[in-house]
N, C-alpha and C positions, 0 to 999 in steps of 0.2 A: 825694763825688765828687772829692776832692783828696787827694793824697798828697804830703807834703813830704819831701825827701831832702837828704842831704849833697851838694849839687850835683846837676845832672841826670845826671852820670856815675854816681852811686850808683843813681839811679832806673833807668838803663839796665841796670845789673847786676841789680837787683831783677827787672826785666822778664824778663831772660834766665833767671834762676834759677827764675822762676815758670813760664815757658811753653816752655822749651827743654831737652830732655833729650839724651842721647847720640844722635847721628845725626840729630836733627831739623834740618830746613832753616831757614836764616835768610837772607832775601833783601834786597838793597839795591842801588840803582844806584851806579856808581862813575864818577869819583872823588867821594868824600864824606868824612865824618868818620871818621878812621882807627880810633877806639876801637871801632866796631862790630865790626870784624874780630877784634880782640883779645878782646873779651868772648865772641864766638861760640866761639873756640878754647878759652877757659877752660871753657866748658860742654860742650866736645866735640861741638858742633853742626856741621852741614854748611853751609859758606859757599856762597851762590849770588849771585855778583857779576855784575850785569848792566850792561853799558856804556851810559852815557848817549849819546843821539844828539848831533849837533853843536849843536842848539838847546837841549839840556838839558831837553827835555820828558820826561815819565815814559816810560821804555822799555816798549813793549807786552809784552815778556817778563815784566815784573814782575808783571803781573796774573795770570799762570798759573804762577808759580814753585812753587806748592804748598808754601808755607813756613809754619812755625808762627808766625814773626814776620817782618814786613816792615818795614824802616826807610825813612823818607823824611825827609831833612833839608830843611826848607823855611823860608826860602830855603836853598838848598844851599850848603854850604861845600866847595869853594872858589869855585864859579861865581857865587854871589849870585843865581841865578835863582829865581824864585818860581812855584810851581804854584798854579793857581786852586782855590778850594773845590770847584768842580764836578768837577775832575779828582781831587782827594783823595777826594771821596765815591764817585766811580766806582771808584777803586782799592780803597777800603775794602770796597766791596760785592763786589769780585771776588776778593780774596785769601782763601786758605783759613783763615788764622789771624788773629792780631792785627796791626793796622797801627799803627805808632808814628810819629807825625809830630813830629819834633824841631824846635821853633821857637826855637832858641837865638838866631837873628839876626832874628826877625820884626819887631822894633821898628826895624830899619834898612832894611826893605823899602820900596819905593815906596808900597805901600799897607799900612801896619802894621795896619789894621783887618781884614786878610784872614786872621786867625788861625782855625785849624780848631777851636778850643775850642767854638764855637757848634754844631759837628756832633756833639759827644760824646754828647749825650742821644738823638739819633736814630739813631746808628750804634753798635751794641753791641760791636763789635770794635775801636774806635778809642781810642787813648791819645795825648794831646797833651802834649808836654813843653815847659816854659819854664824859664828860668834867670835868676837875679838877677845873674849874672856879667857879662853884656854890657850890657844895657839900664840897669841900676842901678849899674854899676861896683863890684860887690860880690864880685868873683871870689875873693878870699881868705877870704871868710866862708862860702862853700859852701852856697848855698841853691838848690834846684831844686824844681819842682812838676810833678806829673803830674795831668792832668785826664782823667777817664773815667767811665763808668757805675759805679754803686756796686758791682756784682758784680765788676768787674775790680779796682777799688781794694781791695775786701775780700780778694781773692786775693793781691794784692801785699803787703798788710799782714801776711800770714802769714809772709813771708820777710824782711820789713824788720827790721833790727836795732833793739833797744830803745834809746831815747834817742840816736838818730842825729844829732840837731841840738843845738848848744850854745846857751846862753842869749843870748850876744852876737849870734850870727847871727840868732836869732829876733827880737830887738829891732831890729836893723838892717833886716831884711826888712819888719817891721811898719811901721817909720818910712818906708821907701821906698814902700810901698803907700799910706800916708796922705798922701804927698807928690804923688800923681798928681793931675793937673788934673781 
C-alpha cells in the first residue's frame, strides 16, 4: 500500500503517466502547487483549473469536473488552508477518476493528525502523498511516499523506474522514521 519515489514530484509524474493520456482531464483548484500544470502538459492532458473561493474551501465545480485525476494540495500551498477529512471523503466519492491528496505540508497544519492516509483503505480511488523534504528537512535527499490501496500501487509500480532511490536517501528516511516520537 506504499510506493516510495525520488521525492513526491516523481510520484506525481508516475501518477500522471499511469492515469492520464492525451486529452484526459486533470482538475485542481488554483492557486496551488505549480508543478501540477507542468506535468499535465507533459502528458498532453487537458487542464481544468478551478478557482478557489475566498475562504479556500473546495470549489463545488471540482466535484463534477469529470477528470481522470483530481489534485488537492492539503494544506494548500500557498494559502495554508486545511480541508477536513469529511470534505476529502466527499470529494473522493464524487470525482470520476483518482483523487490525489498532496500532503507535503500536513505536519505544519494546526491539526497534523488530519492526514487522509486513514481513508486510503476505505476509498478505492484515493492516493495520498507525503514527502520527507518539509517535515524531516531532507529536501536534497528526495524521498516521497504514496499511500493507496494495493491495486493503485500495483498499477503505479508498472511505470516506476527501477532503482529510483539511492542508498543514502533510504538510510536517511529510515532514520527519520525511527526518530518519530
